[in-house]
DOKE-20704 format. One record per residue (C-alpha): residue number from 1; residue in one letter; x, y, z. Coordinates in steps of 0.5 Angstrom, whole numbers, always signed. Layout:
SITE | NUM | A | X | Y | Z;
...
END
This chain:
SITE | 1 | M | +14 | -27 | +19;
SITE | 2 | T | +6 | -27 | +21;
SITE | 3 | T | +1 | -28 | +15;
SITE | 4 | A | -7 | -28 | +15;
SITE | 5 | I | -9 | -35 | +13;
SITE | 6 | I | -14 | -33 | +7;
SITE | 7 | S | -19 | -39 | +4;
SITE | 8 | H | -19 | -40 | -2;
SITE | 9 | V | -25 | -40 | -7;
SITE | 10 | P | -25 | -44 | -12;
SITE | 11 | P | -25 | -41 | -19;
SITE | 12 | D | -32 | -41 | -21;
SITE | 13 | A | -35 | -36 | -16;
SITE | 14 | T | -40 | -32 | -18;
SITE | 15 | D | -36 | -26 | -21;
SITE | 16 | S | -31 | -28 | -26;
SITE | 17 | V | -24 | -25 | -26;
SITE | 18 | A | -25 | -20 | -31;
SITE | 19 | D | -32 | -17 | -28;
SITE | 20 | L | -27 | -17 | -21;
SITE | 21 | L | -22 | -13 | -24;
SITE | 22 | R | -27 | -8 | -27;
SITE | 23 | R | -30 | -7 | -21;
SITE | 24 | I | -24 | -6 | -17;
SITE | 25 | S | -22 | -1 | -23;
SITE | 26 | D | -29 | +2 | -20;
SITE | 27 | R | -25 | +2 | -14;
SITE | 28 | D | -31 | -3 | -10;
SITE | 29 | P | -29 | -5 | -3;
SITE | 30 | A | -33 | -12 | -5;
SITE | 31 | A | -29 | -14 | -11;
SITE | 32 | W | -23 | -13 | -7;
SITE | 33 | D | -25 | -18 | -1;
SITE | 34 | D | -26 | -22 | -6;
SITE | 35 | I | -19 | -22 | -11;
SITE | 36 | L | -16 | -22 | -3;
SITE | 37 | R | -20 | -30 | -1;
SITE | 38 | R | -18 | -32 | -9;
SITE | 39 | H | -11 | -30 | -9;
SITE | 40 | G | -8 | -27 | -2;
SITE | 41 | T | -5 | -34 | +0;
SITE | 42 | L | -1 | -34 | -6;
SITE | 43 | V | +1 | -28 | -6;
SITE | 44 | S | +3 | -29 | +2;
SITE | 45 | A | +7 | -36 | -1;
SITE | 46 | T | +10 | -32 | -7;
SITE | 47 | V | +14 | -26 | -2;
SITE | 48 | R | +14 | -32 | +4;
SITE | 49 | S | +18 | -36 | -1;
SITE | 50 | F | +23 | -30 | -2;
SITE | 51 | R | +24 | -30 | +7;
SITE | 52 | L | +25 | -24 | +8;
SITE | 53 | Q | +25 | -20 | +13;
SITE | 54 | E | +17 | -20 | +17;
SITE | 55 | A | +17 | -11 | +15;
SITE | 56 | D | +20 | -12 | +8;
SITE | 57 | A | +15 | -18 | +7;
SITE | 58 | F | +9 | -14 | +9;
SITE | 59 | D | +11 | -9 | +4;
SITE | 60 | A | +12 | -13 | -2;
SITE | 61 | V | +5 | -16 | +0;
SITE | 62 | Q | +3 | -8 | -1;
SITE | 63 | M | +6 | -7 | -6;
SITE | 64 | T | +4 | -13 | -10;
SITE | 65 | W | -5 | -11 | -8;
SITE | 66 | L | -3 | -4 | -9;
SITE | 67 | R | +0 | -5 | -17;
SITE | 68 | L | -7 | -8 | -18;
SITE | 69 | A | -10 | -3 | -15;
SITE | 70 | E | -5 | +2 | -21;
SITE | 71 | N | -6 | -3 | -26;
SITE | 72 | A | -13 | -7 | -26;
SITE | 73 | H | -15 | -4 | -32;
SITE | 74 | R | -9 | -6 | -36;
SITE | 75 | V | -9 | -14 | -33;
SITE | 76 | R | -10 | -18 | -41;
SITE | 77 | F | -12 | -24 | -39;
SITE | 78 | P | -16 | -24 | -33;
SITE | 79 | E | -16 | -32 | -33;
SITE | 80 | R | -9 | -31 | -32;
SITE | 81 | L | -9 | -26 | -25;
SITE | 82 | G | -5 | -31 | -20;
SITE | 83 | G | +1 | -31 | -25;
SITE | 84 | W | +0 | -24 | -25;
SITE | 85 | L | +0 | -23 | -19;
SITE | 86 | A | +6 | -29 | -17;
SITE | 87 | T | +11 | -24 | -21;
SITE | 88 | T | +9 | -18 | -18;
SITE | 89 | A | +10 | -20 | -12;
SITE | 90 | R | +17 | -23 | -14;
SITE | 91 | R | +18 | -17 | -17;
SITE | 92 | E | +17 | -12 | -11;
SITE | 93 | C | +21 | -18 | -7;
SITE | 94 | L | +27 | -17 | -12;
SITE | 95 | H | +26 | -9 | -11;
SITE | 96 | I | +26 | -10 | -3;
SITE | 97 | L | +33 | -14 | -4;
SITE | 98 | R | +36 | -10 | -9;
SITE | 99 | Q | +35 | -4 | -5;
SITE | 100 | A | +37 | -7 | +2;
SITE | 101 | K | +43 | -8 | -3;
SITE | 102 | L | +45 | -2 | -5;
SITE | 103 | G | +43 | +1 | +2;
SITE | 104 | H | +49 | -3 | +5;
SITE | 105 | N | +54 | -2 | -1;
SITE | 106 | R | +54 | +6 | +1;
SITE | 107 | A | +60 | +8 | +4;
SITE | 108 | D | +59 | +13 | +8;
SITE | 109 | G | +51 | +11 | +9;
SITE | 110 | A | +49 | +17 | +9;
SITE | 111 | P | +45 | +20 | +3;
SITE | 112 | D | +47 | +25 | +0;
SITE | 113 | D | +41 | +31 | -1;
SITE | 114 | V | +40 | +30 | +7;
SITE | 115 | A | +35 | +37 | +8;
SITE | 116 | D | +37 | +43 | +13;
SITE | 117 | P | +35 | +41 | +20;
SITE | 118 | C | +35 | +48 | +22;
SITE | 119 | A | +30 | +51 | +17;
SITE | 120 | G | +28 | +59 | +18;
SITE | 121 | P | +22 | +61 | +21;
SITE | 122 | E | +18 | +63 | +14;
SITE | 123 | Q | +19 | +55 | +13;
SITE | 124 | R | +17 | +53 | +20;
SITE | 125 | T | +11 | +57 | +19;
SITE | 126 | I | +10 | +55 | +13;
SITE | 127 | D | +11 | +48 | +14;
SITE | 128 | T | +6 | +48 | +21;
SITE | 129 | L | +0 | +51 | +17;
SITE | 130 | T | +2 | +45 | +11;
SITE | 131 | T | +1 | +41 | +17;
SITE | 132 | R | -5 | +43 | +21;
SITE | 133 | T | -9 | +44 | +13;
SITE | 134 | L | -6 | +36 | +12;
SITE | 135 | R | -9 | +34 | +19;
SITE | 136 | T | -16 | +38 | +17;
SITE | 137 | L | -16 | +33 | +10;
SITE | 138 | I | -14 | +26 | +14;
SITE | 139 | D | -20 | +28 | +18;
SITE | 140 | E | -25 | +29 | +12;
SITE | 141 | L | -23 | +22 | +10;
SITE | 142 | P | -28 | +16 | +12;
SITE | 143 | P | -27 | +14 | +19;
SITE | 144 | R | -23 | +8 | +17;
SITE | 145 | R | -18 | +11 | +12;
SITE | 146 | A | -17 | +17 | +17;
SITE | 147 | T | -15 | +12 | +22;
SITE | 148 | L | -10 | +8 | +17;
SITE | 149 | I | -6 | +13 | +15;
SITE | 150 | R | -6 | +16 | +22;
SITE | 151 | L | -3 | +9 | +24;
SITE | 152 | L | +1 | +9 | +18;
SITE | 153 | F | +4 | +15 | +18;
SITE | 154 | T | +7 | +17 | +25;
SITE | 155 | D | +12 | +17 | +30;
SITE | 156 | N | +12 | +11 | +32;
SITE | 157 | P | +11 | +5 | +28;
SITE | 158 | R | +8 | +0 | +29;
SITE | 159 | S | +7 | -8 | +26;
SITE | 160 | Y | +2 | -9 | +20;
SITE | 161 | A | -1 | -14 | +24;
SITE | 162 | E | -3 | -9 | +30;
SITE | 163 | I | -5 | -4 | +24;
SITE | 164 | A | -9 | -9 | +22;
SITE | 165 | R | -12 | -10 | +29;
SITE | 166 | I | -13 | -3 | +31;
SITE | 167 | A | -15 | -2 | +24;
SITE | 168 | A | -21 | -7 | +23;
SITE | 169 | I | -18 | -9 | +16;
SITE | 170 | P | -15 | -16 | +14;
SITE | 171 | P | -7 | -15 | +13;
SITE | 172 | G | -9 | -16 | +6;
SITE | 173 | G | -13 | -10 | +5;
SITE | 174 | I | -8 | -4 | +8;
SITE | 175 | G | -4 | -3 | +2;
SITE | 176 | P | -10 | -3 | -2;
SITE | 177 | T | -14 | +1 | +3;
SITE | 178 | R | -8 | +5 | +4;
SITE | 179 | A | -8 | +7 | -4;
SITE | 180 | R | -15 | +9 | -4;
SITE | 181 | A | -13 | +14 | +2;
SITE | 182 | L | -7 | +17 | -1;
SITE | 183 | R | -12 | +18 | -8;
SITE | 184 | E | -17 | +21 | -5;
SITE | 185 | L | -12 | +25 | +0;
SITE | 186 | R | -9 | +27 | -7;
SITE | 187 | D | -15 | +29 | -9;
SITE | 188 | K | -17 | +34 | -3;
SITE | 189 | L | -9 | +36 | -3;
SITE | 190 | D | -10 | +39 | -10;
SITE | 191 | D | -15 | +43 | -9;
SITE | 192 | H | -12 | +46 | -4;
SITE | 193 | E | -6 | +47 | -9;
SITE | 194 | L | -2 | +43 | -2;
SITE | 195 | R | +1 | +37 | -7;
SITE | 196 | P | +9 | +37 | -7;
SITE | 197 | G | +11 | +40 | -14;
SITE | 198 | A | +5 | +44 | -14;
END
């Protein structure tokens, strides 16, 4: 597995973990950089211990950072953030392993809820308009986020390492950046009333 090497920053670094968590909740990119420097190696090592396939390992790391992005304001003991991240990373790895096992246990291997591939003309028109609107909204995102979304959601998937290089984002920063971009895109979709289930 290829992972980014992130240097360890001593606990007495300038900002306390509580301050960094507050700043993460306020969507401060500099706080993310600091958290990634302090805890990136721990998260990567925890995931590596599960010996997942490379893509699954990257997903587990990214999901760990996404969970922190979603729950930074809920971390009760900031001084124990390392333990929280390690536990979260383990849970993400176990979830991936369970999902893989469930996928192998299906009798026919095909999902039960496959959509009809022959959509009618009305649905094709709606899909075309929705796609056009979504592309316009992605273009309105900040350039780095727009690039990341395009790289992640394409018909020709790339490795996280390649995405990180092209988007100029550290591999450990892909998940948090993706979370911020999707949150912003969801807000834009809400304004256009195109959000799924709306």
